[in-house]
VOPAGU-2260 file (C-alpha; in pm, 1 decimal, decimal comma):
REM VOPAGU-2260
SITE   aa  ch    i         X         Y         Z
SITE  MET   A    0      -2,6     -14,0     -20,6
SITE  ALA   A    1     137,6     366,0     -94,2
SITE  ARG   A    2     213,1     570,7     147,2
SITE  LYS   A    3      19,5     885,9     209,9
SITE  HIS   A    4     241,1    1192,9     194,6
SITE  ILE   A    5     221,2    1451,9     448,3
SITE  THR   A    6     323,2    1763,1     477,1
SITE  ARG   A    7     583,5    1877,5     698,7
SITE  LYS   A    8     516,3    2015,1    1012,8
SITE  ALA   A    9     753,1    2257,1     965,3
SITE  ASP   A   10     582,1    2341,3     630,2
SITE  ARG   A   11     243,9    2355,8     793,5
SITE  LEU   A   12     361,1    2627,5    1031,9
SITE  ARG   A   13     543,0    2808,3     745,9
SITE  PHE   A   14     215,8    2805,1     555,4
SITE  ASP   A   15      16,3    2952,8     899,1
SITE  ARG   A   16     290,3    3210,2     960,4
SITE  GLU   A   17     335,3    3376,5     615,4
SITE  ILE   A   18     -68,0    3345,1     529,6
SITE  ARG   A   19    -142,8    3554,2     840,4
SITE  LYS   A   20     147,4    3792,9     734,7
SITE  MET   A   21       2,1    3786,7     367,0
SITE  ILE   A   22    -395,8    3851,5     510,3
SITE  VAL   A   23    -235,1    4197,0     665,3
SITE  GLU   A   24     -32,9    4277,7     403,6
SITE  PHE   A   25    -386,4    4286,6     180,4
SITE  GLY   A   26    -551,0    4506,8     422,5
SITE  GLY   A   27    -696,4    4243,0     623,5
SITE  VAL   A   28    -768,8    4274,0     998,5
SITE  ALA   A   29    -722,7    4041,4    1330,7
SITE  THR   A   30   -1068,0    3994,3    1471,6
SITE  ASP   A   31    -914,4    3688,4    1680,1
SITE  GLU   A   32    -558,3    3650,1    1609,9
SITE  HIS   A   33    -527,6    3390,0    1855,5
SITE  ARG   A   34    -795,6    3160,7    1623,3
SITE  GLY   A   35    -684,3    3292,4    1301,8
SITE  GLU   A   36    -966,9    3501,8    1190,3
SITE  TYR   A   37    -965,0    3806,4     990,4
SITE  ARG   A   38   -1175,5    4081,0     813,1
SITE  MET   A   39   -1083,3    4156,5     469,6
SITE  ASN   A   40   -1273,9    4439,7     240,4
SITE  THR   A   41   -1291,3    4350,0     -93,3
SITE  LYS   A   42   -1468,4    4452,2    -477,9
SITE  ALA   A   43   -1757,6    4182,7    -323,0
SITE  GLY   A   44   -1784,6    4375,4     -13,5
SITE  PRO   A   45   -1665,0    4221,1     351,1
SITE  LEU   A   46   -1506,1    3891,2     336,6
SITE  SER   A   47   -1461,2    3661,7     676,3
SITE  ILE   A   48   -1139,6    3503,4     659,3
SITE  HIS   A   49   -1069,3    3179,2     927,4
SITE  VAL   A   50    -670,2    3014,6     880,0
SITE  TYR   A   51    -696,4    2642,7     988,2
SITE  GLU   A   52    -391,3    2404,9    1040,7
SITE  CYS   A   53    -401,3    2075,9     860,1
SITE  SER   A   54    -248,8    1759,3     998,7
SITE  ASP   A   55    -169,8    1642,5     598,0
SITE  SER   A   56    -143,2    1996,7     399,3
SITE  PRO   A   57     -19,2    2328,2     405,7
SITE  GLY   A   58    -345,7    2396,1     579,4
SITE  TRP   A   59    -682,9    2517,9     453,6
SITE  VAL   A   60    -828,7    2872,2     446,9
SITE  HIS   A   61   -1201,5    2899,2     516,3
SITE  THR   A   62   -1374,1    3230,5     398,2
SITE  ARG   A   63   -1697,6    3374,3     321,1
SITE  PHE   A   64   -1828,4    3719,8     175,8
SITE  ASP   A   65   -2071,3    3840,3     405,2
SITE  HIS   A   66   -2282,4    3939,5      58,2
SITE  ALA   A   67   -2376,0    3614,4     -90,1
SITE  LEU   A   68   -2488,9    3690,7    -438,8
SITE  VAL   A   69   -2210,8    3957,1    -478,7
SITE  GLY   A   70   -1971,4    3686,7    -426,4
SITE  GLU   A   71   -2114,1    3485,8    -671,7
SITE  ALA   A   72   -2147,9    3681,8    -965,4
SITE  LEU   A   73   -1785,8    3840,2    -955,7
SITE  PHE   A   74   -1599,5    3559,7    -760,0
SITE  GLY   A   75   -1763,7    3199,4    -787,4
SITE  ALA   A   76   -1879,4    3198,9    -449,2
SITE  SER   A   77   -2113,9    2953,2    -246,8
SITE  VAL   A   78   -2504,7    3075,8    -232,9
SITE  PRO   A   79   -2662,4    3120,9       0,7
SITE  SER   A   80   -2343,4    3069,0     253,2
SITE  GLY   A   81   -2112,6    3305,0      66,4
SITE  LYS   A   82   -1837,9    3058,3     140,6
SITE  TRP   A   83   -1517,6    3099,6     -78,2
SITE  ASN   A   84   -1248,6    2875,4      41,4
SITE  HIS   A   85    -935,3    2712,6     -51,4
SITE  HIS   A   86    -830,1    2384,0      35,3
SITE  PHE   A   87    -506,5    2251,4     -49,3
SITE  ALA   A   88    -420,3    1871,7    -111,7
SITE  ALA   A   89    -192,1    1655,4     101,4
SITE  GLY   A   90     164,3    1691,8      -2,0
SITE  GLU   A   91     131,6    2014,2    -227,9
SITE  THR   A   92     382,3    2241,5    -134,9
SITE  CYS   A   93     368,7    2554,0     109,6
SITE  ASP   A   94     525,2    2767,8    -164,5
SITE  ASP   A   95     208,2    2656,1    -419,8
SITE  ALA   A   96     -41,1    2735,5    -133,3
SITE  LEU   A   97      73,7    3074,5     -75,8
SITE  ASP   A   98     154,6    3179,1    -426,7
SITE  CYS   A   99    -244,2    3035,1    -451,9
SITE  MET   A  100    -369,0    3246,9    -196,5
SITE  ARG   A  101    -182,8    3592,2    -303,9
SITE  ALA   A  102    -339,8    3550,2    -660,1
SITE  SER   A  103    -709,4    3504,3    -494,0
SITE  PHE   A  104    -640,9    3764,9    -275,2
SITE  GLU   A  105    -477,2    4005,6    -534,4
SITE  ARG   A  106    -824,8    3948,3    -769,8
SITE  ILE   A  107   -1096,7    4057,3    -532,8
SITE  GLN   A  108    -896,3    4367,4    -380,6
SITE  PRO   A  109   -1081,7    4637,9    -411,8
SITE  THR   A  110   -1058,6    4934,9    -683,8
SITE  SER   A  111    -793,9    5223,0    -471,4
SITE  LEU   A  112    -912,9    5543,2    -427,0
SITE  GLU   A  113    -702,7    5678,7    -689,4
SITE  THR   A  114    -847,0    5524,5    -950,5
SITE  PHE   A  115   -1191,8    5605,9    -858,5
SITE  VAL   A  116   -1094,9    5970,4    -836,3
SITE  ASP   A  117    -935,5    5954,2   -1227,6
SITE  GLU   A  118   -1241,0    5736,1   -1334,5
SITE  THR   A  119   -1530,4    5941,7   -1167,7
SITE  SER   A  120   -1385,8    6294,7   -1092,8
SITE  ILE   A  121   -1549,4    6254,1    -739,3
SITE  VAL   A  122   -1282,0    6356,6    -453,3
SITE  PRO   A  123   -1469,9    6177,6    -173,7
SITE  GLN   A  124   -1294,5    6380,4      86,9
SITE  ALA   A  125   -1427,4    6719,4     -75,0
SITE  VAL   A  126   -1747,0    6572,2     -65,7
SITE  VAL   A  127   -1746,2    6443,9     270,3
SITE  GLU   A  128   -1595,0    6838,9     373,2
SITE  THR   A  129   -1900,3    7003,8     193,6
SITE  VAL   A  130   -2159,6    6807,5     354,5
SITE  LEU   A  131   -1995,8    6845,3     689,9
SITE  GLU   A  132   -1993,3    7254,5     659,1
SITE  GLU   A  133   -2372,5    7186,4     489,0
SITE  ARG   A  134   -2493,6    7021,5     824,0
SITE  GLY   A  135   -2325,1    7263,3    1072,8
SITE  ILE   A  136   -2015,9    7062,8    1163,9
SITE  VAL   A  137   -1789,6    7314,8    1361,2
SITE  ASN   A  138   -1457,7    7247,0    1356,0
SITE  GLU   A  139   -1304,9    7515,7    1614,9
SITE  TYR   A  140   -1602,5    7395,3    1848,6
SITE  GLY   A  141   -1604,0    7060,1    1829,7
SITE  CYS   A  142   -1991,0    7008,6    1718,6
SITE  ILE   A  143   -2147,6    6784,7    1536,0
SITE  GLY   A  144   -2505,1    6966,5    1443,7
SITE  ARG   A  145   -2638,3    7052,4    1777,5
SITE  LEU   A  146   -2456,8    6784,5    1928,6
SITE  ARG   A  147   -2109,1    6841,2    2103,6
SITE  MET   A  148   -1831,6    6594,3    2154,8
SITE  THR   A  149   -1869,7    6583,4    2536,3
SITE  ASP   A  150   -2212,9    6491,6    2546,7
SITE  PRO   A  151   -2335,3    6157,6    2634,1
SITE  ILE   A  152   -2384,2    6007,4    2284,6
SITE  TYR   A  153   -2036,6    6048,8    2265,9
SITE  CYS   A  154   -1943,3    5924,8    2596,4
SITE  GLY   A  155   -1839,4    5530,0    2694,1
SITE  GLU   A  156   -1624,0    5302,8    2562,0
SITE  GLY   A  157   -1504,3    5365,3    2175,0
SITE  ARG   A  158   -1526,6    5745,2    2220,8
SITE  LEU   A  159   -1376,5    5923,7    1952,7
SITE  ASP   A  160   -1261,1    6325,9    2022,4
SITE  PHE   A  161   -1387,4    6567,6    1698,3
SITE  LYS   A  162   -1106,1    6524,9    1460,2
SITE  ALA   A  163   -1064,1    6141,6    1522,6
SITE  ALA   A  164   -1455,1    6120,6    1479,8
SITE  VAL   A  165   -1435,7    6354,5    1146,9
SITE  ALA   A  166   -1116,0    6151,5    1040,2
SITE  TRP   A  167   -1329,6    5779,7    1071,2
SITE  PHE   A  168   -1644,1    5958,1     909,6
SITE  THR   A  169   -1402,8    6059,3     583,2
SITE  THR   A  170   -1212,5    5698,0     549,2
SITE  HIS   A  171   -1605,0    5525,5     631,1
SITE  CYS   A  172   -1776,9    5733,0     306,6
SITE  GLU   A  173   -1419,4    5734,3      99,8
SITE  GLN   A  174   -1417,9    5346,9      90,2
SITE  ARG   A  175   -1773,3    5303,2      84,9
SITE  LEU   A  176   -1827,3    5541,2    -234,3
SITE  VAL   A  177   -1558,1    5319,1    -372,9
SITE  GLN   A  178   -1729,7    4987,2    -277,1
SITE  LEU   A  179   -2078,6    5086,7    -486,7
SITE  TRP   A  180   -1822,1    5145,3    -767,0
SITE  ASP   A  181   -1735,8    4804,3    -730,4
SITE  ILE   A  182   -2012,2    4602,9    -708,5
SITE  ASN   A  183   -2274,0    4800,8    -896,2
SITE  PRO   A  184   -2249,6    4890,3   -1258,0
SITE  ARG   A  185   -2543,5    5139,2   -1224,2
SITE  ILE   A  186   -2385,7    5332,6    -962,4
SITE  GLN   A  187   -2064,8    5322,1   -1174,6
SITE  TRP   A  188   -2205,4    5504,7   -1497,4
SITE  ARG   A  189   -2380,4    5753,2   -1298,5
SITE  PHE   A  190   -2031,3    5849,5   -1070,6
SITE  GLY   A  191   -1888,4    5894,1   -1420,9
SITE  SER   A  192   -2197,6    6106,8   -1532,3
SITE  GLU   A  193   -2251,2    6487,5   -1466,4
SITE  SER   A  194   -2480,9    6388,8   -1222,0
SITE  GLY   A  195   -2246,6    6156,0   -1023,9
SITE  ARG   A  196   -2137,9    6399,2    -751,2
SITE  ASP   A  197   -2536,0    6465,0    -649,0
SITE  ILE   A  198   -2524,7    6091,5    -617,4
SITE  ALA   A  199   -2195,4    6102,4    -379,0
SITE  TYR   A  200   -2369,6    6384,0    -180,7
SITE  ALA   A  201   -2688,1    6216,9    -114,1
SITE  PHE   A  202   -2531,6    5889,2       3,0
SITE  VAL   A  203   -2295,6    6084,1     252,5
SITE  HIS   A  204   -2561,1    6267,8     383,2
SITE  HIS   A  205   -2747,8    5940,1     447,7
SITE  TRP   A  206   -2501,6    5811,0     584,6
SITE  LEU   A  207   -2435,0    6107,6     818,9
SITE  ASP   A  208   -2808,7    6118,8     904,5
SITE  ALA   A  209   -2726,0    5735,7    1055,4
SITE  TYR   A  210   -2399,4    5835,2    1219,1
SITE  LEU   A  211   -2556,5    6136,8    1418,1
SITE  ASP   A  212   -2882,1    5901,0    1531,4
SITE  SER   A  213   -2574,8    5724,1    1740,9
SITE  PRO   A  214   -2217,0    5774,1    1685,0
SITE  PRO   A  215   -2086,3    5489,4    1900,6
SITE  LYS   A  216   -2341,9    5255,6    1755,0
SITE  TYR   A  217   -2245,3    5300,8    1384,8
SITE  ARG   A  218   -1894,6    5263,3    1436,9
SITE  GLU   A  219   -1982,7    4955,7    1624,0
SITE  LYS   A  220   -2191,0    4859,2    1315,3
SITE  HIS   A  221   -1838,0    4949,8    1074,6
SITE  PRO   A  222   -1603,0    4891,5    1289,6
SITE  GLY   A  223   -1242,8    4911,6    1149,9
SITE  TRP   A  224   -1280,0    5005,2     796,2
SITE  PRO   A  225   -1181,7    4888,6     570,3
SITE  ALA   A  226   -1150,9    4517,0     700,1
SITE  VAL   A  227   -1458,6    4436,4     899,9
SITE  TYR   A  228   -1717,5    4671,8     712,9
SITE  ASN   A  229   -2028,1    4426,7     787,2
SITE  CYS   A  230   -2342,5    4627,2     629,2
SITE  ASP   A  231   -2488,0    4657,2     289,3
SITE  PRO   A  232   -2352,0    4916,5     131,9
SITE  MET   A  233   -2669,2    5063,1     -29,1
SITE  VAL   A  234   -2842,8    5062,3     303,1
SITE  ALA   A  235   -2710,0    5248,7     616,7
């Protein structure tokens, strides 16, 4: 009886170590580093990642798109689960497995902010600044509308000072607009038209309304952009 080829433990440990570095390299953020759990933003929206160690192969990487139908349309993910797993055979080399994962991560990377600006002539930061000004955000007084950062709604765990809150919301809107561009052809066409800025302004106003309703809850719902964004991009 032929002996089954078993990947060496040293190679399994190397794969585990290198794949974790790679996930972070491509924008992943650890949600439970000890358990090998991460979140990553992609063209198809948020992706959950779980790295597993195997006894007879370099390892396997369980991934799942939050938006299963989008993951299926763009990358062939399973529906309704959104699973997009990567299994490696017994005896497959660590280098081959890592090359496979790098190609997969490169394939799902979202459009860069620079490309979005070039293609649409929309600068999200400028849109956010205009919306904040229209809504009465006054930097020197640390106010958001009628609320001050010292009000109870801003207190407690996860509280941000005013500048940090504005920076967080700006980055949030930048990446959310790019995600709409990546996954929605109708939005993509409109963003490139003369009315594209008006559409971008409407989205940012909508997201700001949701943020102002309860900033801590909103940040909890959309933690750690880009990697752990966990809400339908069309819904606040």
